[in-house]
C-alpha positions as CSV (number, residue, x, y, z in Angstrom):
1,X,-33.6,21.8,26.2
2,X,-31.6,25.0,25.8
3,X,-33.9,27.6,24.4
4,X,-32.9,30.3,21.9
5,X,-33.7,33.1,24.3
6,X,-31.0,32.0,26.7
7,X,-28.2,33.0,24.3
8,X,-30.2,36.0,23.0
9,X,-30.3,37.5,26.5
10,X,-26.6,36.8,27.0
11,X,-25.4,38.5,23.8
12,X,-27.7,41.5,24.4
13,X,-26.4,42.1,27.8
14,X,-22.8,41.5,26.8
15,X,-22.3,42.7,23.2
16,X,-18.5,42.4,23.4
17,X,-18.7,38.8,24.6
18,X,-15.6,36.8,23.4
19,X,-16.1,33.5,25.2
20,X,-19.2,31.7,26.5
21,X,-19.0,28.7,28.9
22,X,-22.1,26.5,29.4
23,X,-20.7,23.3,30.7
24,X,-21.4,20.7,33.4
25,X,-25.1,21.0,32.8
26,X,-27.6,18.5,31.2
27,X,-29.4,19.8,28.2
28,X,-30.0,19.2,24.5
29,X,-29.9,21.5,21.6
30,X,-32.6,22.3,19.0
31,X,-32.0,23.6,15.5
32,X,-32.6,27.1,16.7
33,X,-31.0,26.9,20.2
34,X,-28.0,28.9,19.1
35,X,-29.9,31.4,17.0
36,X,-29.2,34.1,19.5
37,X,-25.5,33.8,18.8
38,X,-25.6,34.0,15.0
39,X,-24.1,37.2,13.7
40,X,-22.6,38.0,17.1
41,X,-19.3,39.6,15.8
42,X,-17.0,39.2,18.8
43,X,-17.9,35.7,20.1
44,X,-15.0,33.4,19.3
45,X,-15.2,30.6,21.9
46,X,-18.1,28.4,23.0
47,X,-17.6,25.7,25.6
48,X,-20.4,23.1,25.8
49,X,-18.2,20.4,27.4
50,X,-19.4,17.9,30.0
51,X,-23.0,18.0,29.0
52,X,-24.1,14.4,28.8
53,X,-27.4,15.0,26.9
54,X,-25.7,17.1,24.2
55,X,-24.7,14.3,21.8
56,X,-27.7,14.2,19.4
57,X,-26.8,17.4,17.7
58,X,-29.3,18.6,15.1
59,X,-28.3,19.5,11.5
60,X,-26.9,23.0,11.0
61,X,-26.9,23.8,14.7
62,X,-23.5,25.5,14.3
63,X,-24.2,27.1,10.9
64,X,-23.0,30.6,10.3
65,X,-21.6,31.2,13.8
66,X,-18.6,33.4,14.0
67,X,-17.0,30.9,16.4
68,X,-13.3,30.0,16.1
69,X,-13.2,27.4,18.9
70,X,-15.8,24.9,20.0
71,X,-15.5,22.6,23.0
72,X,-17.6,19.4,23.0
73,X,-15.3,17.2,25.2
74,X,-16.4,14.8,28.0
75,X,-20.0,14.7,26.8
76,X,-20.0,10.8,26.7
77,X,-20.9,10.9,23.0
78,X,-20.5,7.7,21.0
79,X,-21.3,9.5,17.8
80,X,-21.3,13.0,16.4
81,X,-23.6,14.3,13.7
82,X,-21.3,15.7,11.0
83,X,-24.1,17.8,9.5
84,X,-24.2,19.8,12.7
85,X,-21.2,21.6,11.4
86,X,-22.6,22.4,8.0
87,X,-21.5,25.9,6.7
88,X,-19.5,26.5,9.9
89,X,-16.0,28.2,9.8
90,X,-14.6,26.8,13.0
91,X,-10.8,26.8,13.4
92,X,-10.5,24.6,16.5
93,X,-12.7,21.6,17.5
94,X,-12.3,19.7,20.8
95,X,-14.0,16.3,21.0
96,X,-11.7,14.8,23.5
97,X,-12.7,12.1,26.1
98,X,-16.0,11.1,24.5
99,X,-16.8,7.5,23.4
100,X,-16.3,7.9,19.7
101,X,-15.5,4.6,18.0
102,X,-14.9,6.1,14.5
103,X,-13.6,9.4,13.1
104,X,-16.7,11.5,12.4
105,X,-17.8,11.1,8.8
106,X,-17.5,14.8,7.8
107,X,-16.0,13.9,4.4
108,X,-19.1,12.0,3.3
109,X,-21.3,15.1,3.2
110,X,-21.0,18.0,0.8
111,X,-22.6,20.3,3.4
112,X,-19.5,20.1,5.5
113,X,-17.2,21.4,2.8
114,X,-16.6,24.8,4.4
115,X,-16.1,23.2,7.8
116,X,-13.4,20.9,6.4
117,X,-11.8,23.8,4.4
118,X,-11.2,26.1,7.4
119,X,-10.7,23.7,10.4
120,X,-7.1,23.9,11.7
121,X,-7.1,21.8,14.8
122,X,-9.1,18.8,15.9
123,X,-8.7,17.0,19.3
124,X,-10.0,13.5,19.4
125,X,-7.8,12.2,22.3
126,X,-9.3,9.9,24.9
127,X,-11.9,8.3,22.6
128,X,-12.4,4.7,21.4
129,X,-11.1,5.0,17.9
130,X,-9.6,1.7,16.6
131,X,-9.0,2.6,12.9
132,X,-8.7,5.7,10.8
133,X,-8.9,5.8,7.0
134,X,-7.5,8.0,4.3
135,X,-11.0,9.0,3.2
136,X,-11.7,10.5,6.7
137,X,-9.4,13.4,5.9
138,X,-10.5,14.4,2.5
139,X,-11.0,18.1,2.1
140,X,-9.3,19.1,5.4
141,X,-6.9,21.4,3.5
142,X,-6.1,23.7,6.4
143,X,-5.7,21.1,9.2
144,X,-2.4,21.7,10.9
145,X,-2.9,19.8,14.3
146,X,-4.4,16.3,14.6
147,X,-4.5,14.9,18.2
148,X,-5.5,11.2,18.3
149,X,-3.7,10.2,21.5
150,X,-5.1,7.7,24.1
151,X,-7.3,5.7,21.6
152,X,-7.1,2.1,20.5
153,X,-5.8,2.7,16.9
154,X,-3.9,-0.4,15.9
155,X,-3.1,0.4,12.2
156,X,-3.6,2.9,9.5
157,X,-2.9,2.7,5.8
158,X,0.1,4.0,3.9
159,X,-0.1,7.6,2.7
160,X,-3.0,8.4,5.0
161,X,-1.8,11.9,5.7
162,X,-0.9,12.8,2.1
163,X,-4.3,14.5,1.9
164,X,-3.4,16.8,4.7
165,X,-1.1,19.3,2.9
166,X,-0.7,21.6,6.0
167,X,-0.5,19.0,8.8
168,X,2.3,20.1,11.2
169,X,1.5,18.3,14.4
170,X,0.4,14.6,14.8
171,X,-0.1,13.0,18.2
172,X,-0.7,9.2,18.3
173,X,0.6,8.7,21.8
174,X,-0.8,5.7,23.8
175,X,-2.5,3.8,21.0
176,X,-2.0,0.2,19.9
177,X,0.2,0.8,16.9
178,X,2.6,-2.1,17.2
179,X,4.0,-1.5,13.8
180,X,4.1,1.2,11.1
181,X,4.4,0.6,7.4
182,X,7.2,2.4,5.5
183,X,5.1,5.1,3.9
184,X,2.5,5.6,6.6
185,X,4.1,8.9,7.6
186,X,4.7,10.1,4.0
187,X,4.2,13.9,4.3
188,X,5.9,17.0,3.0
189,X,4.4,19.2,5.8
190,X,4.7,17.2,9.1
191,X,7.0,18.8,11.6
192,X,6.1,17.2,15.0
193,X,5.1,13.6,15.7
194,X,4.4,11.9,19.0
195,X,4.3,8.0,19.1
196,X,5.1,7.5,22.8
197,X,3.6,4.5,24.6
198,X,2.4,2.7,21.5
199,X,5.0,-0.1,21.7
200,X,5.9,0.2,18.0
201,X,8.5,-2.2,16.7
202,X,11.0,-0.9,14.1
203,X,12.8,-3.5,12.0
204,X,14.1,-4.0,8.5
205,X,10.6,-3.6,7.0
206,X,10.0,0.0,8.3
207,X,13.4,1.4,9.5
208,X,13.1,4.3,7.1
209,X,9.5,5.4,8.1
210,X,10.7,8.8,9.3
211,X,12.8,9.4,6.2
212,X,9.5,10.0,4.3
213,X,8.4,12.8,6.6
214,X,10.6,15.2,4.7
215,X,10.4,18.2,7.0
216,X,10.2,16.5,10.4
217,X,11.6,18.5,13.3
218,X,10.5,16.7,16.4
219,X,10.1,13.0,17.1
220,X,8.8,11.5,20.4
221,X,9.2,7.8,20.4
222,X,9.3,6.6,24.0
223,X,8.6,2.9,24.9
224,X,9.2,1.6,21.3
225,X,11.3,-1.3,20.3
226,X,14.2,-0.8,17.9
227,X,15.6,-4.0,16.3
228,X,19.3,-4.0,15.5
229,X,18.6,-4.0,11.7
230,X,16.9,-0.6,12.0
231,X,19.8,1.3,13.6
232,X,19.9,3.7,10.7
233,X,16.3,5.0,11.2
234,X,17.3,8.5,12.2
235,X,20.5,8.9,10.2
236,X,20.8,12.0,7.9
237,X,17.4,13.5,8.9
238,X,18.9,16.9,8.5
239,X,15.7,18.8,9.6
240,X,15.4,17.0,12.9
241,X,15.8,19.3,16.0
242,X,14.4,17.3,18.9
243,X,14.6,13.5,19.3
244,X,13.0,11.9,22.4
245,X,13.6,8.2,22.9
246,X,12.8,7.8,26.6
247,X,12.5,4.1,27.6
248,X,13.0,2.9,24.1
249,X,14.1,-0.7,24.0
250,X,16.9,-1.7,21.7
251,X,17.4,-5.4,21.3
252,X,21.1,-4.9,21.7
253,X,23.1,-2.1,23.3
254,X,22.1,1.3,21.8
255,X,24.1,1.6,18.6
256,X,26.8,4.2,18.4
257,X,25.9,4.9,14.7
258,X,22.3,5.9,15.4
259,X,22.8,9.7,15.3
260,X,25.0,10.1,12.2
261,X,24.1,13.1,10.0
262,X,21.7,14.9,12.5
263,X,23.2,18.3,11.7
264,X,20.3,20.4,13.1
265,X,19.7,18.4,16.3
266,X,19.3,20.7,19.4
267,X,17.8,18.3,22.0
268,X,18.4,14.6,22.5
269,X,16.6,12.6,25.2
270,X,17.8,9.0,25.9
271,X,16.2,8.6,29.3
272,X,16.3,4.9,30.4
273,X,17.9,3.7,27.1
274,X,20.5,1.0,27.4
275,X,23.8,2.8,26.6
276,X,26.1,1.7,29.4
277,X,29.5,2.5,27.9
278,X,29.9,6.1,26.6
279,X,32.3,6.6,23.8
280,X,32.9,9.5,21.4
281,X,31.5,7.6,18.5
282,X,28.0,7.8,20.0
283,X,27.9,11.6,19.5
284,X,30.8,12.1,17.0
285,X,28.6,13.8,14.4
286,X,26.6,15.9,16.9
287,X,27.9,19.4,17.2
288,X,24.7,21.5,17.7
289,X,22.8,19.9,20.6
290,X,22.2,22.3,23.6
291,X,20.3,19.7,25.7
292,X,21.3,16.1,26.3
293,X,19.5,13.7,28.6
294,X,21.1,10.3,29.5
295,X,19.3,9.7,32.7
296,X,19.0,6.1,34.0
297,X,20.9,4.6,31.0
298,X,23.2,2.2,32.8
299,X,26.3,4.6,32.5
300,X,29.1,3.9,34.9
301,X,32.0,6.0,33.6
302,X,32.1,9.5,32.1
303,X,35.6,10.7,31.2
304,X,37.4,13.0,28.7
305,X,36.8,10.5,25.9
306,X,33.0,10.2,26.4
307,X,31.9,13.3,24.4
308,X,33.4,15.2,21.5
309,X,34.9,18.6,22.6
310,X,32.5,20.6,20.3
311,X,29.4,18.9,21.9
312,X,30.6,19.7,25.4
313,X,31.3,23.3,24.5
314,X,27.9,23.9,23.0
315,X,25.9,21.9,25.6
316,X,23.8,24.0,27.9
317,X,22.0,21.3,29.9
318,X,23.2,17.8,30.6
319,X,21.0,15.3,32.6
320,X,22.9,12.2,33.5
321,X,21.2,11.5,36.8
322,X,20.2,8.1,38.2
323,X,23.1,6.2,36.6
324,X,25.2,3.6,38.5
325,X,28.4,5.6,38.6
326,X,31.8,4.0,39.3
327,X,33.2,6.5,41.8
328,X,36.8,5.3,41.5
329,X,39.5,7.5,40.0
330,X,38.0,6.7,36.6
331,X,35.4,9.4,37.4
332,X,38.0,12.0,38.3
333,X,37.7,14.0,35.1
334,X,33.9,14.1,35.3
335,X,33.8,15.3,38.9
336,X,36.3,18.0,38.0
337,X,34.2,19.0,34.9
338,X,31.1,19.2,37.1
339,X,32.7,21.5,39.6
340,X,33.4,23.9,36.7
341,X,30.0,23.5,35.0
342,X,27.4,23.0,37.8
343,X,25.0,25.3,36.0
344,X,24.9,22.8,33.1
345,X,24.1,19.7,35.2
346,X,20.4,19.1,35.7
347,X,19.3,17.9,39.1
348,X,22.8,17.9,40.4
349,X,23.1,18.8,44.1
350,X,19.3,18.6,44.6
351,X,17.9,17.1,47.7
352,X,16.6,14.1,45.8
353,X,20.2,12.9,45.4
354,X,20.0,11.6,41.9
355,X,23.8,11.4,41.4
356,X,25.0,8.6,43.6
357,X,27.9,6.1,43.5
358,X,27.1,2.5,42.8
359,X,30.8,1.3,43.1
360,X,33.2,0.6,44.6
361,X,31.5,-1.0,47.5
362,X,33.2,1.4,50.0
363,X,31.4,4.4,48.3
364,X,28.1,2.7,47.5
365,X,25.2,5.1,47.9
366,X,27.4,8.2,48.4
367,X,26.2,11.4,46.8
368,X,28.6,12.5,44.1
369,X,28.4,16.1,45.2
370,X,30.0,15.0,48.4
371,X,32.6,12.9,46.7
372,X,36.2,14.0,46.9
373,X,38.8,12.6,44.4
374,X,42.1,14.3,44.8
375,X,45.1,14.3,42.3
376,X,47.2,12.7,45.0
377,X,44.7,9.9,45.4
378,X,44.3,9.4,41.6
379,X,48.1,10.0,40.9
380,X,47.4,12.4,38.0
381,X,44.6,14.2,36.3
382,X,43.5,12.5,33.1
383,X,44.1,14.4,29.9
384,X,41.3,16.8,28.9
């Protein structure tokens, strides 16, 4: 049992203490265990993580502390007493990598009203959550970051985040969300969402799910499945700045109409997407991106018709490594462009050798930085 005197001595000896770490021990807390910290004006951070006997928190144990950040991660807790946070003004709460099977029931208790009012960030990643409910978030008026990654959440109701008027960042990576309903992301505040590794299928029933996140700026959607009838899902989201679709499966070749109307887009990641044949129509409406990743996408030819001129002018980083390049004269323009823009090509010339020829057979495996295509060999330089 951690006695009150332990913290009383610490704060007396260190009156300007900002952070206190008491982790990797084995103790429990009594109602008065943290009494020595109450009223301590400078203490902002308390780390009690990795204490396996800590889970049965008494009521009011964090009451009236001046803490901003509390770490209770990796304590092997299967439940958390919501009343432990009565009358606390925490801003950041870390409950990651416990064994919580449900979102703590803070909203059921009036005593937690101030806690819900002030909390800005909660980390629940690496738990055992299977479902979340709209009622769980009632009263969290300041919550801006909600981290629920690496759980077992398989569904959540429509409009679940409407209660969170200040939510900016939502991370649902590595859950079991095989589908999303149309209005499940309905939010006027959400800016950044991560749904990577959840194997979500997008089809005609939910193709416009991101259209209802009216201020979305960043979408991470790796390892999802996009059906042909949902190819419009990103069109005309004018607030979108970063779109990450690594290893996304499209049931046909990736559609050339997917990026129409993304006037604010700065970064586009299509790592391991099935594109194969580049043509201007893929990126015809994109003028503002400064970073484009087409790594491992089955691309064989890059020539003067592959990208719009404006895009190539504004581009600062292009990653097109690990593609099966056809190193015939069809690649003459691209090799020439690389020689003039080596500072823009990511991983080119590295010892890893990520730019290699796949054909013709005579050049199979050859590093492109060692490839020489001369005007005499290729007759004439393709128009630029």
